[in-house]
C-alpha positions as CSV (number, residue, x, y, z in Angstrom):
1,M,0.0,0.0,0.0
2,I,1.4,3.4,-1.0
3,I,0.3,6.8,0.1
4,F,1.5,10.1,-1.3
5,N,0.2,13.7,-1.2
6,V,-1.6,15.1,-4.2
7,R,-0.2,18.3,-5.7
8,L,-2.0,20.5,-8.1
9,I,0.1,21.5,-11.1
10,K,-0.8,24.5,-13.2
11,T,-1.6,23.8,-16.8
12,I,0.6,25.7,-19.3
13,A,0.2,26.1,-23.0
14,V,2.5,23.8,-25.0
15,P,3.0,23.2,-28.7
16,L,1.3,20.1,-30.2
17,L,4.4,17.9,-30.1
18,I,5.1,14.4,-28.8
19,C,8.8,14.0,-28.1
20,V,10.6,10.8,-28.4
21,I,13.6,9.4,-26.6
22,L,14.4,6.3,-28.6
23,V,13.7,4.8,-32.0
24,L,13.2,1.1,-32.1
25,P,12.3,-1.5,-34.7
26,V,8.8,-2.9,-34.7
27,D,9.7,-6.6,-34.5
28,G,9.5,-8.0,-31.0
29,Q,8.9,-11.2,-29.2
30,T,5.3,-12.2,-29.7
31,R,2.6,-14.4,-28.3
32,P,0.9,-17.0,-30.4
33,D,-1.7,-14.3,-31.4
34,G,1.2,-12.2,-32.8
35,S,1.2,-9.6,-29.9
36,A,4.2,-8.8,-27.7
37,P,3.8,-9.7,-24.0
38,Q,5.0,-6.4,-22.6
39,F,2.2,-4.5,-24.2
40,L,-1.2,-4.1,-22.6
41,Y,-3.2,-4.6,-25.9
42,P,-2.6,-7.2,-28.6
43,E,-1.9,-4.6,-31.2
44,F,-1.2,-0.9,-31.8
45,T,-4.4,0.9,-32.7
46,K,-5.3,4.4,-33.9
47,S,-5.7,6.6,-30.8
48,K,-6.0,10.2,-29.8
49,V,-3.8,12.3,-27.6
50,R,-5.1,15.5,-26.0
51,M,-2.5,17.9,-25.0
52,K,-2.8,20.3,-22.1
53,N,-3.3,23.2,-24.4
54,G,-6.4,21.4,-25.8
55,Q,-5.0,20.4,-29.1
56,M,-5.5,16.8,-30.4
57,Q,-3.3,14.4,-32.2
58,N,-4.1,11.1,-33.9
59,I,-1.4,8.4,-33.5
60,M,-0.9,4.6,-33.4
61,L,-0.5,3.7,-29.7
62,N,-0.1,0.9,-27.2
63,Y,1.0,0.8,-23.6
64,N,4.2,-1.0,-22.4
65,T,3.4,-2.4,-18.9
66,V,7.1,-3.0,-18.1
67,S,8.4,0.5,-18.8
68,E,5.0,2.0,-18.0
69,K,5.3,4.3,-21.0
70,M,3.0,5.1,-23.9
71,V,4.6,3.8,-27.1
72,F,3.6,5.0,-30.5
73,Q,4.2,3.5,-34.0
74,K,5.4,5.5,-37.0
75,D,6.9,4.3,-40.2
76,E,7.3,0.8,-38.9
77,K,9.2,1.9,-35.9
78,L,8.3,2.2,-32.2
79,Y,8.9,5.4,-30.1
80,D,8.6,5.9,-26.4
81,M,6.5,8.9,-25.7
82,A,8.5,11.4,-23.6
83,N,7.4,14.5,-21.8
84,P,4.1,13.1,-20.4
85,E,3.7,16.3,-18.4
86,M,2.6,18.0,-21.7
87,I,-0.3,15.5,-22.1
88,D,-3.8,15.8,-20.6
89,T,-5.4,12.5,-21.7
90,V,-4.7,9.5,-23.9
91,F,-7.7,7.8,-25.6
92,L,-6.5,4.3,-26.2
93,Q,-8.9,1.6,-27.4
94,D,-12.0,2.0,-25.2
95,S,-10.1,3.5,-22.3
96,R,-8.6,6.8,-21.1
97,F,-5.2,7.2,-19.6
98,V,-3.7,10.1,-17.7
99,P,-0.1,10.9,-16.9
100,V,1.0,10.6,-13.3
101,G,4.6,11.6,-13.0
102,K,6.5,9.7,-15.8
103,V,3.9,6.9,-16.1
104,F,0.3,6.6,-17.1
105,Y,-2.8,5.4,-15.1
106,R,-5.9,4.1,-16.7
107,I,-9.1,5.8,-15.6
108,V,-11.4,3.3,-14.0
109,L,-14.2,5.7,-13.0
110,V,-14.8,9.4,-13.3
111,A,-16.7,10.5,-10.1
112,P,-16.4,12.7,-7.1
113,V,-13.9,10.1,-6.0
114,A,-12.2,8.9,-9.1
115,F,-10.5,5.5,-9.4
116,Y,-7.4,4.6,-11.5
117,A,-5.6,1.5,-12.5
118,Q,-1.8,1.3,-12.7
119,Y,-0.4,-1.6,-14.8
120,K,3.0,-2.8,-13.8
121,G,4.6,-5.5,-15.9
122,E,7.3,-7.6,-14.3
123,L,9.8,-9.4,-16.5
124,Q,9.9,-13.1,-15.6
125,P,13.2,-14.9,-16.3
126,P,13.1,-18.4,-17.6
127,G,13.0,-21.2,-15.0
128,T,16.2,-23.1,-14.2
129,P,16.7,-26.5,-12.7
130,A,16.0,-26.5,-9.0
131,G,16.2,-30.2,-8.1
132,Y,13.7,-32.9,-8.1
133,G,12.7,-32.0,-11.6
134,G,11.5,-28.5,-10.7
135,T,12.4,-25.1,-11.9
136,S,13.3,-21.8,-10.2
137,Q,12.8,-18.3,-11.4
138,V,15.0,-16.7,-8.7
139,S,18.4,-17.7,-9.9
140,N,18.2,-15.9,-13.2
141,T,16.8,-12.6,-11.9
142,K,20.1,-11.2,-10.9
143,N,21.5,-11.8,-14.4
144,M,18.8,-9.8,-16.0
145,S,19.0,-6.9,-13.5
146,S,22.8,-6.6,-13.9
147,V,22.4,-5.6,-17.6
148,Q,22.6,-1.9,-18.4
149,L,19.4,-1.3,-20.3
150,S,18.0,1.8,-22.0
151,T,14.4,2.9,-21.2
152,G,13.2,1.7,-24.6
153,Y,14.7,-1.8,-24.3
154,Y,11.4,-3.4,-23.4
155,N,9.9,-2.4,-26.8
156,L,12.4,-4.8,-28.4
157,D,12.6,-8.6,-28.4
158,L,12.6,-10.0,-24.9
159,P,15.2,-12.6,-24.1
160,A,14.3,-16.1,-25.0
161,D,11.8,-17.8,-22.7
162,Y,11.2,-14.6,-20.8
163,T,7.6,-13.7,-20.0
164,V,5.7,-10.7,-18.5
165,K,3.6,-10.9,-15.4
166,T,1.3,-7.9,-15.3
167,N,0.0,-6.7,-11.9
168,I,-2.8,-4.1,-11.4
169,I,-2.5,-1.5,-8.6
170,Y,-5.7,0.5,-8.0
171,W,-5.6,4.2,-6.8
172,Y,-8.2,6.6,-5.4
173,S,-8.2,9.9,-3.5
174,K,-9.2,10.2,0.1
175,A,-8.7,13.2,2.4
176,G,-6.2,14.8,-0.1
177,N,-4.1,11.7,-0.4
178,M,-3.8,9.1,-3.2
179,L,-4.2,5.6,-1.7
180,S,-3.4,2.3,-3.4
181,F,-4.7,-1.2,-3.0
182,V,-4.5,-4.5,-4.8
183,N,-6.9,-6.7,-2.9
184,E,-9.9,-6.7,-0.6
185,R,-7.9,-6.8,2.6
186,Q,-6.0,-3.6,1.7
187,F,-9.1,-1.8,0.5
188,L,-11.1,-2.5,3.6
189,K,-8.1,-1.5,5.8
190,L,-8.2,1.9,4.1
191,N,-11.9,2.3,4.8
192,T,-12.5,0.9,8.3
193,D,-15.4,3.4,8.8
194,K,-17.3,1.7,5.9
195,E,-15.9,-1.8,6.3
196,T,-19.1,-3.6,7.1
197,E,-21.0,-2.2,4.1
198,L,-18.1,-2.7,1.7
199,K,-17.4,-6.2,2.8
200,Q,-21.1,-7.1,2.3
201,F,-21.1,-5.5,-1.1
202,I,-18.0,-7.4,-2.2
203,K,-19.4,-10.7,-1.0
204,Q,-22.9,-10.3,-2.5
205,N,-21.5,-9.2,-5.9
206,K,-18.6,-11.6,-5.9
207,I,-16.2,-8.8,-6.6
208,R,-12.8,-10.0,-7.9
209,F,-9.9,-7.6,-7.6
210,D,-8.2,-8.9,-10.7
211,R,-11.2,-8.0,-12.9
212,L,-11.5,-4.3,-13.9
213,P,-15.3,-4.4,-14.5
214,D,-15.7,-5.6,-10.9
215,I,-13.6,-2.7,-9.6
216,V,-15.8,-0.3,-11.6
217,K,-18.8,-1.7,-9.7
218,L,-17.0,-1.3,-6.4
219,A,-15.9,2.3,-7.2
220,E,-19.5,3.2,-8.1
221,Y,-20.8,1.8,-4.9
222,Y,-18.1,3.5,-2.9
223,N,-19.1,6.8,-4.3
224,Q,-22.8,6.2,-3.4
225,L,-21.7,5.1,0.1
226,I,-19.8,8.2,1.0
227,Q,-22.4,10.7,-0.3
């Protein structure tokens, strides 16, 4: 669970420009369906980017869960989107993303108390023999972390047999702080004053915290509950 203070940043007019920090070839390690495991969506799709000065730009986008950067495609190359502080909202597929620092959060619900989802991809090394015919993912982790990698590395081919495990961290604002949770226990701990009602709602509606539509339902109920 993470807590940090919310700070309001004044919006300034900026030119309609998306900066890049690295140019990378399109080919990458793919799943059976042809998609790359580090990306949130199976393919790059035509999306819209609204700048803080109100201007719009159409661009082919996807979200890299490992680097937590928006990545856009142009002339069969991939570019990391830099300067997220210039961006107001990204409209990607059927979702909206907003910049938070140097990463992007997906908007779960727009309400008096808004909820967000942060996707964090974790690079999983291939298993190695661990005795008794088993495998271990621990021994190879140090080898990967010792390599000096550029930010855009995770848009390229992943090492052979590496996979990506994507975790979702949910965020919402309470008493001027942004609070995070990943499961029922953490969420209830953050809302002890409403624990009975929330626990009952979660049980009756069979809310699963690994399903975004369920979190939308929970966020809607939470807003009704605190009115």
